[in-house]
mmJSON file of the N, C-alpha and C atoms, coordinates in Angstrom:
{"data_MODEL":{"atom_site":{
"group_PDB":["ATOM","ATOM","ATOM","ATOM","ATOM","ATOM","ATOM","ATOM","ATOM","ATOM","ATOM","ATOM","ATOM","ATOM","ATOM","ATOM","ATOM","ATOM","ATOM","ATOM","ATOM","ATOM","ATOM","ATOM","ATOM","ATOM","ATOM","ATOM","ATOM","ATOM","ATOM","ATOM","ATOM","ATOM","ATOM","ATOM","ATOM","ATOM","ATOM","ATOM","ATOM","ATOM","ATOM","ATOM","ATOM","ATOM","ATOM","ATOM","ATOM","ATOM","ATOM","ATOM","ATOM","ATOM","ATOM","ATOM","ATOM","ATOM","ATOM","ATOM","ATOM","ATOM","ATOM","ATOM","ATOM","ATOM","ATOM","ATOM","ATOM","ATOM","ATOM","ATOM","ATOM","ATOM","ATOM","ATOM","ATOM","ATOM","ATOM","ATOM","ATOM","ATOM","ATOM","ATOM","ATOM","ATOM","ATOM","ATOM","ATOM","ATOM","ATOM","ATOM","ATOM","ATOM","ATOM","ATOM","ATOM","ATOM","ATOM","ATOM","ATOM","ATOM","ATOM","ATOM","ATOM","ATOM","ATOM","ATOM","ATOM","ATOM","ATOM","ATOM","ATOM","ATOM","ATOM","ATOM","ATOM","ATOM","ATOM","ATOM","ATOM","ATOM","ATOM","ATOM","ATOM","ATOM","ATOM","ATOM","ATOM","ATOM","ATOM","ATOM","ATOM","ATOM","ATOM","ATOM","ATOM","ATOM","ATOM","ATOM","ATOM","ATOM","ATOM","ATOM","ATOM","ATOM","ATOM","ATOM","ATOM","ATOM","ATOM","ATOM","ATOM","ATOM","ATOM","ATOM","ATOM","ATOM","ATOM","ATOM","ATOM","ATOM"],
"id":[1,2,3,4,5,6,7,8,9,10,11,12,13,14,15,16,17,18,19,20,21,22,23,24,25,26,27,28,29,30,31,32,33,34,35,36,37,38,39,40,41,42,43,44,45,46,47,48,49,50,51,52,53,54,55,56,57,58,59,60,61,62,63,64,65,66,67,68,69,70,71,72,73,74,75,76,77,78,79,80,81,82,83,84,85,86,87,88,89,90,91,92,93,94,95,96,97,98,99,100,101,102,103,104,105,106,107,108,109,110,111,112,113,114,115,116,117,118,119,120,121,122,123,124,125,126,127,128,129,130,131,132,133,134,135,136,137,138,139,140,141,142,143,144,145,146,147,148,149,150,151,152,153,154,155,156,157,158,159,160,161,162],
"type_symbol":["N","C","C","N","C","C","N","C","C","N","C","C","N","C","C","N","C","C","N","C","C","N","C","C","N","C","C","N","C","C","N","C","C","N","C","C","N","C","C","N","C","C","N","C","C","N","C","C","N","C","C","N","C","C","N","C","C","N","C","C","N","C","C","N","C","C","N","C","C","N","C","C","N","C","C","N","C","C","N","C","C","N","C","C","N","C","C","N","C","C","N","C","C","N","C","C","N","C","C","N","C","C","N","C","C","N","C","C","N","C","C","N","C","C","N","C","C","N","C","C","N","C","C","N","C","C","N","C","C","N","C","C","N","C","C","N","C","C","N","C","C","N","C","C","N","C","C","N","C","C","N","C","C","N","C","C","N","C","C","N","C","C"],
"label_atom_id":["N","CA","C","N","CA","C","N","CA","C","N","CA","C","N","CA","C","N","CA","C","N","CA","C","N","CA","C","N","CA","C","N","CA","C","N","CA","C","N","CA","C","N","CA","C","N","CA","C","N","CA","C","N","CA","C","N","CA","C","N","CA","C","N","CA","C","N","CA","C","N","CA","C","N","CA","C","N","CA","C","N","CA","C","N","CA","C","N","CA","C","N","CA","C","N","CA","C","N","CA","C","N","CA","C","N","CA","C","N","CA","C","N","CA","C","N","CA","C","N","CA","C","N","CA","C","N","CA","C","N","CA","C","N","CA","C","N","CA","C","N","CA","C","N","CA","C","N","CA","C","N","CA","C","N","CA","C","N","CA","C","N","CA","C","N","CA","C","N","CA","C","N","CA","C","N","CA","C","N","CA","C","N","CA","C","N","CA","C"],
"label_alt_id":[null,null,null,null,null,null,null,null,null,null,null,null,null,null,null,null,null,null,null,null,null,null,null,null,null,null,null,null,null,null,null,null,null,null,null,null,null,null,null,null,null,null,null,null,null,null,null,null,null,null,null,null,null,null,null,null,null,null,null,null,null,null,null,null,null,null,null,null,null,null,null,null,null,null,null,null,null,null,null,null,null,null,null,null,null,null,null,null,null,null,null,null,null,null,null,null,null,null,null,null,null,null,null,null,null,null,null,null,null,null,null,null,null,null,null,null,null,null,null,null,null,null,null,null,null,null,null,null,null,null,null,null,null,null,null,null,null,null,null,null,null,null,null,null,null,null,null,null,null,null,null,null,null,null,null,null,null,null,null,null,null,null],
"label_comp_id":["UNK","UNK","UNK","UNK","UNK","UNK","UNK","UNK","UNK","UNK","UNK","UNK","UNK","UNK","UNK","UNK","UNK","UNK","UNK","UNK","UNK","UNK","UNK","UNK","UNK","UNK","UNK","UNK","UNK","UNK","UNK","UNK","UNK","UNK","UNK","UNK","UNK","UNK","UNK","UNK","UNK","UNK","UNK","UNK","UNK","UNK","UNK","UNK","UNK","UNK","UNK","UNK","UNK","UNK","UNK","UNK","UNK","UNK","UNK","UNK","UNK","UNK","UNK","UNK","UNK","UNK","UNK","UNK","UNK","UNK","UNK","UNK","UNK","UNK","UNK","UNK","UNK","UNK","UNK","UNK","UNK","UNK","UNK","UNK","UNK","UNK","UNK","UNK","UNK","UNK","UNK","UNK","UNK","UNK","UNK","UNK","UNK","UNK","UNK","UNK","UNK","UNK","UNK","UNK","UNK","UNK","UNK","UNK","UNK","UNK","UNK","UNK","UNK","UNK","UNK","UNK","UNK","UNK","UNK","UNK","UNK","UNK","UNK","UNK","UNK","UNK","UNK","UNK","UNK","UNK","UNK","UNK","UNK","UNK","UNK","UNK","UNK","UNK","UNK","UNK","UNK","UNK","UNK","UNK","UNK","UNK","UNK","UNK","UNK","UNK","UNK","UNK","UNK","UNK","UNK","UNK","UNK","UNK","UNK","UNK","UNK","UNK"],
"label_asym_id":["A","A","A","A","A","A","A","A","A","A","A","A","A","A","A","A","A","A","A","A","A","A","A","A","A","A","A","A","A","A","A","A","A","A","A","A","A","A","A","A","A","A","A","A","A","A","A","A","A","A","A","A","A","A","A","A","A","A","A","A","A","A","A","A","A","A","A","A","A","A","A","A","A","A","A","A","A","A","A","A","A","A","A","A","A","A","A","A","A","A","A","A","A","A","A","A","A","A","A","A","A","A","A","A","A","A","A","A","A","A","A","A","A","A","A","A","A","A","A","A","A","A","A","A","A","A","A","A","A","A","A","A","A","A","A","A","A","A","A","A","A","A","A","A","A","A","A","A","A","A","A","A","A","A","A","A","A","A","A","A","A","A"],
"label_entity_id":["1","1","1","1","1","1","1","1","1","1","1","1","1","1","1","1","1","1","1","1","1","1","1","1","1","1","1","1","1","1","1","1","1","1","1","1","1","1","1","1","1","1","1","1","1","1","1","1","1","1","1","1","1","1","1","1","1","1","1","1","1","1","1","1","1","1","1","1","1","1","1","1","1","1","1","1","1","1","1","1","1","1","1","1","1","1","1","1","1","1","1","1","1","1","1","1","1","1","1","1","1","1","1","1","1","1","1","1","1","1","1","1","1","1","1","1","1","1","1","1","1","1","1","1","1","1","1","1","1","1","1","1","1","1","1","1","1","1","1","1","1","1","1","1","1","1","1","1","1","1","1","1","1","1","1","1","1","1","1","1","1","1"],
"label_seq_id":[1,1,1,2,2,2,3,3,3,4,4,4,5,5,5,6,6,6,7,7,7,8,8,8,9,9,9,10,10,10,11,11,11,12,12,12,13,13,13,14,14,14,15,15,15,16,16,16,17,17,17,18,18,18,19,19,19,20,20,20,21,21,21,22,22,22,23,23,23,24,24,24,25,25,25,26,26,26,27,27,27,28,28,28,29,29,29,30,30,30,31,31,31,32,32,32,33,33,33,34,34,34,35,35,35,36,36,36,37,37,37,38,38,38,39,39,39,40,40,40,41,41,41,42,42,42,43,43,43,44,44,44,45,45,45,46,46,46,47,47,47,48,48,48,49,49,49,50,50,50,51,51,51,52,52,52,53,53,53,54,54,54],
"pdbx_PDB_ins_code":[null,null,null,null,null,null,null,null,null,null,null,null,null,null,null,null,null,null,null,null,null,null,null,null,null,null,null,null,null,null,null,null,null,null,null,null,null,null,null,null,null,null,null,null,null,null,null,null,null,null,null,null,null,null,null,null,null,null,null,null,null,null,null,null,null,null,null,null,null,null,null,null,null,null,null,null,null,null,null,null,null,null,null,null,null,null,null,null,null,null,null,null,null,null,null,null,null,null,null,null,null,null,null,null,null,null,null,null,null,null,null,null,null,null,null,null,null,null,null,null,null,null,null,null,null,null,null,null,null,null,null,null,null,null,null,null,null,null,null,null,null,null,null,null,null,null,null,null,null,null,null,null,null,null,null,null,null,null,null,null,null,null],
"Cartn_x":[0.997,0.196,0.844,0.607,1.346,0.516,0.859,0.322,0.434,-0.351,-0.496,-0.541,-1.796,-1.788,-2.556,-2.113,-2.608,-2.363,-3.566,-3.531,-3.926,-4.055,-4.727,-6.085,-6.94,-8.523,-8.888,-7.7,-8.308,-6.803,-7.322,-6.101,-6.621,-5.555,-5.582,-4.592,-4.943,-4.192,-4.216,-3.018,-3.029,-2.714,-3.532,-3.507,-3.21,-1.829,-1.043,-0.977,-1.071,-0.699,-1.668,-2.673,-3.369,-2.733,-3.078,-2.865,-1.268,-1.653,-0.362,-0.699,0.653,0.411,-0.367,-1.597,-2.191,-3.332,-3.556,-4.723,-4.85,-5.7,-5.889,-5.237,-4.52,-3.886,-4.559,-4.693,-5.584,-5.019,-5.699,-4.938,-6.001,-6.109,-7.348,-6.82,-7.586,-7.28,-8.425,-7.838,-8.953,-8.681,-10.043,-10.029,-10.547,-10.139,-10.564,-10.911,-12.257,-12.522,-12.893,-12.392,-12.833,-13.375,-12.97,-12.8,-13.878,-14.228,-15.216,-14.246,-14.655,-13.798,-14.61,-13.646,-14.576,-13.296,-13.736,-12.766,-12.845,-12.079,-12.305,-11.314,-11.892,-10.918,-11.364,-10.448,-10.432,-10.518,-10.119,-9.893,-8.503,-8.282,-6.88,-7.44,-6.22,-6.535,-7.645,-7.434,-8.343,-9.942,-10.196,-11.336,-12.157,-11.331,-11.93,-11.251,-10.92,-10.44,-11.295,-12.645,-13.448,-13.355,-13.078,-13.161,-11.855,-10.858,-9.343,-9.26,-10.006,-9.821,-10.633,-11.278,-11.716,-10.971],
"Cartn_y":[-1.382,0.0,1.25,2.146,3.376,4.769,5.445,6.886,7.719,8.074,9.331,10.545,10.744,11.945,11.703,12.383,12.748,13.994,14.575,15.784,15.73,14.614,14.383,14.088,14.58,14.119,13.638,13.822,13.131,12.41,11.07,10.407,9.491,9.378,8.575,7.413,6.586,5.305,4.126,3.859,3.069,1.523,0.816,-0.688,-1.601,-1.675,-2.165,-3.648,-4.159,-5.83,-6.368,-6.373,-7.35,-7.266,-8.847,-8.969,-9.935,-10.872,-11.603,-12.964,-13.539,-14.456,-14.12,-15.135,-14.228,-13.808,-13.21,-12.431,-11.09,-10.15,-9.207,-7.918,-7.216,-6.09,-5.027,-4.535,-3.587,-2.349,-1.347,-0.122,0.32,-0.267,0.174,1.102,2.146,3.325,3.105,3.462,3.656,5.119,5.655,7.4,7.472,7.977,8.239,9.781,9.899,11.471,11.371,12.017,12.137,10.701,9.789,8.398,7.587,8.034,7.198,6.768,5.867,5.311,4.815,4.774,4.216,3.785,2.636,1.703,2.056,2.341,2.775,1.796,1.656,0.766,1.328,2.492,3.205,2.626,1.382,0.441,0.859,0.704,1.129,1.544,1.648,2.151,1.389,-0.024,-1.068,-0.616,-0.622,-0.01,1.002,2.151,3.482,3.955,2.82,3.286,4.674,4.408,5.56,6.913,6.751,8.115,8.697,7.777,8.368,8.839,8.632,9.087,10.468,10.848,12.094,13.243],
"Cartn_z":[0.227,-0.002,-0.009,-0.701,-0.886,-0.52,0.191,0.446,-0.445,-1.233,-2.437,-1.891,-0.839,-0.369,0.949,1.968,3.333,4.048,4.007,5.03,6.428,6.882,8.167,8.077,7.413,7.076,5.98,4.915,3.883,3.093,2.52,2.197,1.237,0.178,-1.112,-0.982,-0.725,-0.659,-1.631,-2.643,-3.592,-3.068,-3.522,-2.861,-4.386,-4.383,-5.74,-5.446,-4.412,-4.465,-4.665,-5.803,-6.588,-7.754,-8.677,-10.016,-10.022,-8.882,-8.937,-9.988,-10.515,-11.47,-12.956,-13.081,-14.486,-14.011,-12.896,-12.635,-13.375,-13.462,-14.001,-13.384,-13.888,-12.835,-12.668,-11.128,-10.724,-10.014,-10.283,-9.828,-8.755,-7.429,-6.753,-5.751,-5.444,-4.557,-3.335,-2.366,-1.284,-0.554,-1.014,-0.681,0.685,1.734,3.233,3.451,4.016,4.119,5.329,6.522,7.682,8.391,8.114,8.66,7.565,6.748,5.697,4.597,4.032,2.841,1.879,0.578,-0.754,-1.301,-1.892,-2.603,-4.056,-5.063,-6.221,-7.281,-8.259,-9.224,-10.471,-10.877,-11.925,-13.409,-13.362,-14.643,-15.307,-16.642,-17.356,-18.456,-19.481,-21.025,-21.689,-21.144,-21.817,-21.761,-20.389,-19.976,-20.404,-20.242,-20.405,-22.015,-22.79,-24.168,-24.803,-24.804,-25.378,-25.011,-23.62,-22.853,-22.881,-23.008,-23.162,-24.442,-25.568,-26.681,-27.231,-26.257,-26.328,-25.425],
"occupancy":[1.0,1.0,1.0,1.0,1.0,1.0,1.0,1.0,1.0,1.0,1.0,1.0,1.0,1.0,1.0,1.0,1.0,1.0,1.0,1.0,1.0,1.0,1.0,1.0,1.0,1.0,1.0,1.0,1.0,1.0,1.0,1.0,1.0,1.0,1.0,1.0,1.0,1.0,1.0,1.0,1.0,1.0,1.0,1.0,1.0,1.0,1.0,1.0,1.0,1.0,1.0,1.0,1.0,1.0,1.0,1.0,1.0,1.0,1.0,1.0,1.0,1.0,1.0,1.0,1.0,1.0,1.0,1.0,1.0,1.0,1.0,1.0,1.0,1.0,1.0,1.0,1.0,1.0,1.0,1.0,1.0,1.0,1.0,1.0,1.0,1.0,1.0,1.0,1.0,1.0,1.0,1.0,1.0,1.0,1.0,1.0,1.0,1.0,1.0,1.0,1.0,1.0,1.0,1.0,1.0,1.0,1.0,1.0,1.0,1.0,1.0,1.0,1.0,1.0,1.0,1.0,1.0,1.0,1.0,1.0,1.0,1.0,1.0,1.0,1.0,1.0,1.0,1.0,1.0,1.0,1.0,1.0,1.0,1.0,1.0,1.0,1.0,1.0,1.0,1.0,1.0,1.0,1.0,1.0,1.0,1.0,1.0,1.0,1.0,1.0,1.0,1.0,1.0,1.0,1.0,1.0,1.0,1.0,1.0,1.0,1.0,1.0],
"B_iso_or_equiv":[0.0,0.0,0.0,0.0,0.0,0.0,0.0,0.0,0.0,0.0,0.0,0.0,0.0,0.0,0.0,0.0,0.0,0.0,0.0,0.0,0.0,0.0,0.0,0.0,0.0,0.0,0.0,0.0,0.0,0.0,0.0,0.0,0.0,0.0,0.0,0.0,0.0,0.0,0.0,0.0,0.0,0.0,0.0,0.0,0.0,0.0,0.0,0.0,0.0,0.0,0.0,0.0,0.0,0.0,0.0,0.0,0.0,0.0,0.0,0.0,0.0,0.0,0.0,0.0,0.0,0.0,0.0,0.0,0.0,0.0,0.0,0.0,0.0,0.0,0.0,0.0,0.0,0.0,0.0,0.0,0.0,0.0,0.0,0.0,0.0,0.0,0.0,0.0,0.0,0.0,0.0,0.0,0.0,0.0,0.0,0.0,0.0,0.0,0.0,0.0,0.0,0.0,0.0,0.0,0.0,0.0,0.0,0.0,0.0,0.0,0.0,0.0,0.0,0.0,0.0,0.0,0.0,0.0,0.0,0.0,0.0,0.0,0.0,0.0,0.0,0.0,0.0,0.0,0.0,0.0,0.0,0.0,0.0,0.0,0.0,0.0,0.0,0.0,0.0,0.0,0.0,0.0,0.0,0.0,0.0,0.0,0.0,0.0,0.0,0.0,0.0,0.0,0.0,0.0,0.0,0.0,0.0,0.0,0.0,0.0,0.0,0.0],
"pdbx_formal_charge":[null,null,null,null,null,null,null,null,null,null,null,null,null,null,null,null,null,null,null,null,null,null,null,null,null,null,null,null,null,null,null,null,null,null,null,null,null,null,null,null,null,null,null,null,null,null,null,null,null,null,null,null,null,null,null,null,null,null,null,null,null,null,null,null,null,null,null,null,null,null,null,null,null,null,null,null,null,null,null,null,null,null,null,null,null,null,null,null,null,null,null,null,null,null,null,null,null,null,null,null,null,null,null,null,null,null,null,null,null,null,null,null,null,null,null,null,null,null,null,null,null,null,null,null,null,null,null,null,null,null,null,null,null,null,null,null,null,null,null,null,null,null,null,null,null,null,null,null,null,null,null,null,null,null,null,null,null,null,null,null,null,null],
"auth_seq_id":[1,1,1,2,2,2,3,3,3,4,4,4,5,5,5,6,6,6,7,7,7,8,8,8,9,9,9,10,10,10,11,11,11,12,12,12,13,13,13,14,14,14,15,15,15,16,16,16,17,17,17,18,18,18,19,19,19,20,20,20,21,21,21,22,22,22,23,23,23,24,24,24,25,25,25,26,26,26,27,27,27,28,28,28,29,29,29,30,30,30,31,31,31,32,32,32,33,33,33,34,34,34,35,35,35,36,36,36,37,37,37,38,38,38,39,39,39,40,40,40,41,41,41,42,42,42,43,43,43,44,44,44,45,45,45,46,46,46,47,47,47,48,48,48,49,49,49,50,50,50,51,51,51,52,52,52,53,53,53,54,54,54],
"auth_comp_id":["UNK","UNK","UNK","UNK","UNK","UNK","UNK","UNK","UNK","UNK","UNK","UNK","UNK","UNK","UNK","UNK","UNK","UNK","UNK","UNK","UNK","UNK","UNK","UNK","UNK","UNK","UNK","UNK","UNK","UNK","UNK","UNK","UNK","UNK","UNK","UNK","UNK","UNK","UNK","UNK","UNK","UNK","UNK","UNK","UNK","UNK","UNK","UNK","UNK","UNK","UNK","UNK","UNK","UNK","UNK","UNK","UNK","UNK","UNK","UNK","UNK","UNK","UNK","UNK","UNK","UNK","UNK","UNK","UNK","UNK","UNK","UNK","UNK","UNK","UNK","UNK","UNK","UNK","UNK","UNK","UNK","UNK","UNK","UNK","UNK","UNK","UNK","UNK","UNK","UNK","UNK","UNK","UNK","UNK","UNK","UNK","UNK","UNK","UNK","UNK","UNK","UNK","UNK","UNK","UNK","UNK","UNK","UNK","UNK","UNK","UNK","UNK","UNK","UNK","UNK","UNK","UNK","UNK","UNK","UNK","UNK","UNK","UNK","UNK","UNK","UNK","UNK","UNK","UNK","UNK","UNK","UNK","UNK","UNK","UNK","UNK","UNK","UNK","UNK","UNK","UNK","UNK","UNK","UNK","UNK","UNK","UNK","UNK","UNK","UNK","UNK","UNK","UNK","UNK","UNK","UNK","UNK","UNK","UNK","UNK","UNK","UNK"],
"auth_asym_id":["A","A","A","A","A","A","A","A","A","A","A","A","A","A","A","A","A","A","A","A","A","A","A","A","A","A","A","A","A","A","A","A","A","A","A","A","A","A","A","A","A","A","A","A","A","A","A","A","A","A","A","A","A","A","A","A","A","A","A","A","A","A","A","A","A","A","A","A","A","A","A","A","A","A","A","A","A","A","A","A","A","A","A","A","A","A","A","A","A","A","A","A","A","A","A","A","A","A","A","A","A","A","A","A","A","A","A","A","A","A","A","A","A","A","A","A","A","A","A","A","A","A","A","A","A","A","A","A","A","A","A","A","A","A","A","A","A","A","A","A","A","A","A","A","A","A","A","A","A","A","A","A","A","A","A","A","A","A","A","A","A","A"],
"auth_atom_id":["N","CA","C","N","CA","C","N","CA","C","N","CA","C","N","CA","C","N","CA","C","N","CA","C","N","CA","C","N","CA","C","N","CA","C","N","CA","C","N","CA","C","N","CA","C","N","CA","C","N","CA","C","N","CA","C","N","CA","C","N","CA","C","N","CA","C","N","CA","C","N","CA","C","N","CA","C","N","CA","C","N","CA","C","N","CA","C","N","CA","C","N","CA","C","N","CA","C","N","CA","C","N","CA","C","N","CA","C","N","CA","C","N","CA","C","N","CA","C","N","CA","C","N","CA","C","N","CA","C","N","CA","C","N","CA","C","N","CA","C","N","CA","C","N","CA","C","N","CA","C","N","CA","C","N","CA","C","N","CA","C","N","CA","C","N","CA","C","N","CA","C","N","CA","C","N","CA","C","N","CA","C","N","CA","C","N","CA","C"],
"pdbx_PDB_model_num":[1,1,1,1,1,1,1,1,1,1,1,1,1,1,1,1,1,1,1,1,1,1,1,1,1,1,1,1,1,1,1,1,1,1,1,1,1,1,1,1,1,1,1,1,1,1,1,1,1,1,1,1,1,1,1,1,1,1,1,1,1,1,1,1,1,1,1,1,1,1,1,1,1,1,1,1,1,1,1,1,1,1,1,1,1,1,1,1,1,1,1,1,1,1,1,1,1,1,1,1,1,1,1,1,1,1,1,1,1,1,1,1,1,1,1,1,1,1,1,1,1,1,1,1,1,1,1,1,1,1,1,1,1,1,1,1,1,1,1,1,1,1,1,1,1,1,1,1,1,1,1,1,1,1,1,1,1,1,1,1,1,1]
}}}
């Protein structure tokens, strides 16, 4: 786990320990704000191909 941002009340953590062997690589983020969190998997260039083209 890598801390990308932390100002005391808001954190963005990169959970990059997924995707071993033949598993799909994932770039999962944990966003925590005032003690409440949300797990996000923004996908990659294959998932958002059309979005990145615009």
